[in-house]
N, C-alpha and C positions, 0 to 999 in steps of 0.2 A: 504494500500500500504506500502511496505517495502522500507525504504530509507537507503542507505549506505553512510556514511560520511567517507572519507578516506584521508590519506596522499598520496602525490606523491611518486612514487618509493617505495611502501610498498608491500613486498612479501606476508605478511599475508593477506593484502587486496586482492591481486590477488587470493589467495586461497579461500577467502570468495566468490568472484565473480564466481570462478570455481565451488564451491559448489552450488551456486544459479543456475548456468546453468545446472549442473548435475541433479538437481531435477526439472528443468524447472519452476523456481520460478520467478515471475515478481517482479522487483525492479527498483528503480531509484537511481542515484547518486545525493546526495545533495551537496549544496554549504556550505562549512565549515564556511563561513562568517556569515551564518544564525544562528550559534550555539553560546552559551555563551563561554566565555574564558575558563571556567572549562571544558566544553564539548570538546572544541578544543584541550585541553591538554590530552584528553582521547580517541584519535582516534586509531583505527577505532571505529566507533559507528554505531549501527543499531537502527533505530527507526521503530517500528511496532505499528501503531496507537499511543497510549500514552506510550507504553513500550519502555524503552531505555536499550540497551544491549551493554556493552563495556567490554573490558578485554578479553584476549585470551581464557581463560577457559569458560567464560560465552558465548562467541560467538560460540565456538566449540560446547558447549552443545546445544545452539539454533539451529545450523545447523544440529546436529544429531537428535534432537527432531523433527525438521521440515522434515527432510528426512524420518524419521519413519512415521510421520503423512501422508506425501505424498504417501508413499508406501502403507499404509493401504487404503488411499482414492482411489488410482488407482486400487487397488484390487477389489473394489466394484463398479467401474464405467464402467463395460463392461457387455455384455450379455453372457459372458462365465461362465461355471461352473468349479470349481476347487476342489481339494481335499486337506484337511489339512494333517499334518504329520501322523495322525492316519488312513488316508484313508477315513475320513468322508467328505461328501459333505458339503461345507460351503455356 
């Protein structure tokens, strides 16, 4: 499960949540009081299993990577056939 720890009135945090919703990613909002003081100073923070992601560039990369993974996952989760860019059946 992915947990997002965020500040109140944080525009970037709103962008993160919008990104999660866009790729239909399950997540929960964590209580910042459960974090260490150092982690509280590095909000927003995403925790995925044991992995901690903070900082705008790292979080943006995480969202982009996750979006790409979800796109690939969804591509192979249907009973439909599709063609790649060269017209080959995948």
